[in-house]
C-alpha positions as CSV (number, residue, x, y, z in Angstrom):
1,X,62.7,-104.6,-39.1
2,X,60.9,-101.6,-37.4
3,X,58.4,-101.3,-40.2
4,X,57.5,-105.1,-39.9
5,X,56.8,-104.5,-36.1
6,X,54.6,-101.5,-36.9
7,X,52.7,-103.5,-39.5
8,X,52.3,-106.4,-37.0
9,X,51.0,-104.1,-34.3
10,X,48.5,-102.5,-36.7
11,X,47.2,-106.0,-37.8
12,X,46.7,-107.0,-34.2
13,X,44.8,-103.8,-33.4
14,X,42.7,-104.3,-36.5
15,X,41.9,-107.9,-35.6
16,X,40.9,-106.9,-32.1
17,X,38.6,-104.2,-33.4
18,X,36.9,-106.6,-35.9
19,X,36.6,-109.3,-33.2
20,X,35.1,-106.8,-30.7
21,X,32.6,-105.6,-33.3
22,X,31.6,-109.2,-34.2
23,X,31.2,-110.1,-30.5
24,X,29.0,-107.0,-29.8
25,X,26.9,-107.8,-32.9
26,X,26.4,-111.4,-31.7
27,X,25.3,-110.2,-28.3
28,X,22.7,-107.8,-29.7
29,X,21.3,-110.6,-31.9
30,X,20.7,-112.8,-28.8
31,X,19.1,-109.9,-26.9
32,X,21.8,-110.1,-24.2
33,X,22.9,-106.6,-24.8
34,X,21.1,-103.6,-26.2
35,X,22.3,-100.2,-26.8
36,X,19.8,-97.3,-26.9
37,X,18.5,-94.4,-25.0
38,X,15.4,-93.5,-23.0
39,X,13.4,-90.7,-24.7
40,X,11.3,-90.1,-21.6
41,X,12.4,-87.0,-19.7
42,X,11.7,-86.6,-16.0
43,X,12.1,-83.4,-14.1
44,X,14.4,-83.8,-11.2
45,X,14.1,-82.3,-7.7
46,X,17.4,-80.5,-8.4
47,X,15.8,-78.8,-11.5
48,X,12.7,-77.9,-9.5
49,X,14.8,-76.4,-6.7
50,X,16.9,-74.4,-9.2
51,X,13.7,-73.0,-10.8
52,X,12.3,-72.1,-7.3
53,X,15.7,-70.5,-6.4
54,X,14.9,-67.8,-9.0
55,X,12.6,-66.2,-6.5
56,X,10.8,-63.3,-8.0
57,X,10.5,-63.3,-11.7
58,X,9.7,-60.0,-13.4
59,X,7.6,-60.2,-16.6
60,X,6.7,-56.6,-17.1
61,X,7.9,-53.2,-15.9
62,X,5.6,-50.2,-16.0
63,X,7.0,-46.7,-15.6
64,X,4.5,-44.2,-14.1
65,X,4.4,-40.4,-13.5
66,X,1.6,-38.8,-11.5
67,X,0.9,-35.1,-10.8
68,X,-1.0,-35.0,-7.5
69,X,-2.3,-31.9,-5.8
70,X,-4.3,-30.8,-2.9
71,X,-5.9,-27.5,-1.8
72,X,-6.7,-26.3,1.7
73,X,-9.3,-23.6,1.9
74,X,-8.3,-20.5,3.9
75,X,-10.0,-17.3,5.0
76,X,-8.3,-15.0,2.5
77,X,-6.4,-17.4,0.2
78,X,-6.2,-21.1,-0.5
79,X,-3.0,-23.1,0.2
80,X,-2.0,-25.3,-2.7
81,X,0.4,-28.2,-2.9
82,X,1.2,-30.0,-6.2
83,X,3.9,-32.6,-6.6
84,X,5.1,-34.9,-9.4
85,X,5.8,-38.5,-8.4
86,X,7.7,-41.1,-10.5
87,X,7.7,-44.8,-10.0
88,X,8.3,-48.2,-11.7
89,X,5.8,-51.0,-11.0
90,X,7.3,-54.4,-11.6
91,X,4.8,-57.1,-12.4
92,X,5.6,-60.8,-12.1
93,X,5.5,-63.9,-9.9
94,X,7.2,-65.0,-6.7
95,X,8.3,-68.6,-7.4
96,X,8.5,-69.2,-3.6
97,X,4.7,-69.0,-3.5
98,X,4.1,-72.0,-5.8
99,X,1.8,-74.7,-4.4
100,X,2.7,-78.4,-4.1
101,X,2.4,-80.2,-7.4
102,X,3.0,-76.9,-9.3
103,X,5.1,-78.7,-11.9
104,X,4.4,-82.1,-13.4
105,X,6.1,-84.1,-16.2
106,X,4.4,-86.6,-18.4
107,X,7.0,-88.0,-20.9
108,X,8.3,-85.0,-22.8
109,X,5.4,-82.8,-21.8
110,X,5.4,-80.5,-18.8
111,X,2.5,-78.7,-17.0
112,X,3.4,-75.7,-14.8
113,X,0.9,-73.8,-12.5
114,X,2.4,-70.5,-11.4
115,X,1.1,-68.0,-8.8
116,X,-1.1,-65.1,-10.0
117,X,0.8,-62.3,-11.6
118,X,1.0,-59.3,-9.3
119,X,3.1,-56.4,-8.0
120,X,6.5,-57.6,-6.9
121,X,7.5,-54.6,-4.8
122,X,5.2,-52.3,-2.9
123,X,7.8,-49.5,-2.7
124,X,7.7,-48.5,-6.3
125,X,7.7,-44.7,-6.0
126,X,11.1,-43.2,-6.4
127,X,11.0,-40.5,-3.7
128,X,14.4,-39.1,-4.8
129,X,12.8,-38.1,-8.1
130,X,9.7,-36.6,-6.6
131,X,9.5,-32.9,-7.5
132,X,7.5,-30.1,-6.0
133,X,5.5,-28.6,-8.8
134,X,3.7,-25.9,-7.0
135,X,3.5,-25.0,-3.3
136,X,1.9,-22.1,-1.5
137,X,1.2,-21.9,2.2
138,X,2.4,-24.1,5.1
139,X,2.3,-27.9,4.8
140,X,3.1,-30.4,7.4
141,X,4.8,-33.8,7.0
142,X,1.4,-35.5,7.4
143,X,0.0,-33.5,4.5
144,X,2.9,-34.6,2.3
145,X,2.4,-38.2,3.4
146,X,-1.3,-38.0,2.4
147,X,-0.2,-36.7,-1.0
148,X,2.2,-39.6,-1.4
149,X,-0.5,-42.1,-0.5
150,X,-2.8,-40.5,-3.1
151,X,-0.1,-40.8,-5.7
152,X,0.5,-44.4,-4.7
153,X,-3.3,-45.2,-5.2
154,X,-3.3,-43.4,-8.6
155,X,-0.3,-45.3,-9.9
156,X,-1.7,-48.6,-8.9
157,X,-5.0,-47.7,-10.4
158,X,-3.4,-46.6,-13.7
159,X,-0.8,-49.3,-14.0
160,X,-2.3,-52.5,-12.5
161,X,-4.8,-52.7,-15.3
162,X,-6.2,-56.0,-16.8
163,X,-4.2,-55.3,-20.0
164,X,-0.9,-54.9,-18.2
165,X,-1.5,-58.0,-16.1
166,X,-2.4,-60.0,-19.2
167,X,0.7,-58.7,-21.0
168,X,2.8,-59.8,-18.0
169,X,1.2,-63.2,-18.1
170,X,1.9,-63.6,-21.8
171,X,5.6,-62.5,-21.3
172,X,5.9,-64.9,-18.3
173,X,4.3,-67.8,-20.3
174,X,6.8,-67.2,-23.1
175,X,9.8,-66.9,-20.8
176,X,9.0,-70.1,-18.9
177,X,8.2,-72.1,-22.1
178,X,11.6,-71.0,-23.6
179,X,13.5,-72.0,-20.5
180,X,11.7,-75.4,-20.1
181,X,12.0,-76.2,-23.8
182,X,15.7,-75.5,-23.6
183,X,15.7,-78.2,-20.8
184,X,14.4,-80.7,-23.4
185,X,10.6,-80.6,-23.0
186,X,8.8,-80.4,-26.4
187,X,5.4,-79.5,-25.0
188,X,5.0,-77.0,-22.1
189,X,1.7,-75.8,-20.7
190,X,1.8,-72.8,-18.4
191,X,-1.2,-71.6,-16.4
192,X,-1.5,-69.0,-13.7
193,X,-3.6,-69.1,-10.5
194,X,-6.5,-66.7,-10.3
195,X,-6.2,-63.7,-8.0
């Protein structure tokens, strides 16, 4: 008796499934119901805000070491001061500086215009690692500050080269393309503003 009930329930379920399938098939033939998906991707304000929330995005980090010295002429001897400065210059973009219309979607293509690549942090010299290489005579705090500023200028001159800025742009372009393609865009064009 129990097996006849199970067979009956199974037949009713099978009949309902077949009837439902035939009903949906009839609806789709009459164009009353269509099942499909929209292939067009649109970037949402939430996605734009989440990208902007990244803030500063580092594309290249350049370590620098500079030996800087100065000499003060004396009557009998010269005073000399030489120090070694270490620093890390981080190159990238600040997403908060993007201009209106910086990101545009056209179907599955996306065009992004980022700010110019530049130095993310102006305090890149690690003063804790600064070493006195040679020192003779008496030096004031202002003299040491002048030496620090000279090291700062030398590091920016040696590290903010066109080659490093181009390498940072290439890294940034690749990182942004990978992120946006992971979001579903098949074609991504990244450009940077001129400095």
